[in-house]
Phi, psi and omega in degrees: 000140181293141184302336181275353184287134176234170179298325179302331181291348179278348184292133190285323179260116186276332181193151177213129183200166172260140167244097188060238181262008180255146175261130177246127174235128178261108177261180188210143168268019181093192177259165172207172190241132170225158182297129182296324178296321178293324182288338182240008170057235186277000178290124184301144178306319180300340177277307183283333181295337175290331180276319184215095186300144180269158174271188183295343177258017178069022179264148176246156180276130183230163179248171179226082188270124172251127177261126174261129177243118175263114181229098186058238180272000184263141169236106188256128174255132173254111179075158182221024171068203184271327180083193187244025184250006179291135175292160185308320180299320181288322176297324177292324179290313190273337182056034181282160194241353173056051189258355190301313179305316179291325178294314178301315179297321178293332180272358179080027179253117179273142179297332181287338184267353180292126183260330185220138173235126182245122172257121181291333170199179189250025170294149190303331183271011177238348185222020186296322177271014167306326180229160180236129177280121180276169178298339179273006178082008179258134178265127182232156179307134180285324185249095193291335183253012185258150166269136180254145182227137179205158180292135178301318181295334177290316177297318178299319177296317181294328180291336180290334182046053179286151184302325183296323188219014182296335177298338185272342187252106184241115188303329180295347176281342184224332181300320178300330180274348166285311183300325179281352183077018184266347186271127168246130179264139180259124175243089187309117180063011182070018188292332181279347181066027182285145176237160180302329182260016186304129179298334179295338185262002184263152176296146181283348182269007180077011177302133183276124177229148179292164174303146179254145181286146180240132177235130179260342177278162189260351181279134179262313183206164178307122179087358183233124178217165185238163180212137176290126179232078189286164177141296173301306164227165183294327185262005185307136179248139163261152181246117177266140180232122182235141181211159178261133174269173176300132182097353174092359179292144180272129173252140188227134171230155179219123172276103193272353176056216188277009169294319177225083192297327180215172182286353175279355186247023183294324178302134186304322187268359180272068182266168188270157170293338180283346184285125185291331178224081185301324179293322175294322178302315179297316178291326178293323177299315180301314182294324179294310183294333179295339176257314186294326182283307181292331179271003177051056174287145167278119182268124181258119182264136184287322188243016181260107184282334186258332174234082185287344183207146179199154165267140184243144177226183178258138176285177177290350174261006176082015182263143176294132176218156179293126176271314185210117184257145170248107186271162174301141181218000000 
């Protein structure tokens, strides 16, 4: 067990709160382990190890946070963790726990009532429970009544199967929801020029798949919209959630995904070795904090198992720091 792990980390529902008139529930696919050096890139270990200690294999404890947004008649899921399709070797490496179905059940969320699923990108640790591997060896959509959304450029990137990141793009996580007709790809403002029959979106093995829906607008559901936050990948999406509080004030939260994966990554330059374009990531973080801090957004972290949400302020040195954290409970 990782030295940072506590009994509290076993709780299936990490947080539950109201944002104005919307309910936010942070569920979890459990924790998992990744190399600390990869998670902090060029930052020296003596610096990051003070914030999040590594185990004897240099791994740090991370989370797999799914945010459930109840907005009127919509039930929106943001991210779906690693899932149950990892081969034994990868489960041994990551020590992941496949907990999202149990977490949703503990939160009172039925898979049948989910209306929208949003993947900020298509890396395996963000879309694994899009589908469930059955006893017959077939992967099927986990949420039968939901529309799924993901960046069009992410599917195109995954189809390339480049040496740098092909291990992260696993077709059983998304092809079954194309086959079922449930996937809509987001091409913000139509800048990518994607079409339903686009060759960039087709498997390289000639597998026949139906045309996929393309959406150029950013709204997913009432109060839920996306924004391109490039750097980790070119197509990475952040998910904004807005609600009205009593008196008409606007409350804002943002699931920032791998732009800022944990509260240990608040510094603009503390980017990951996994980030494909670290310089863009740094500039996008600066742009994000320039809005999130003065407007007091609730920041929802994708990989922080112990601090899944926080309000952020500036220190006396002008650095982003946690002002008020909502810890797992």
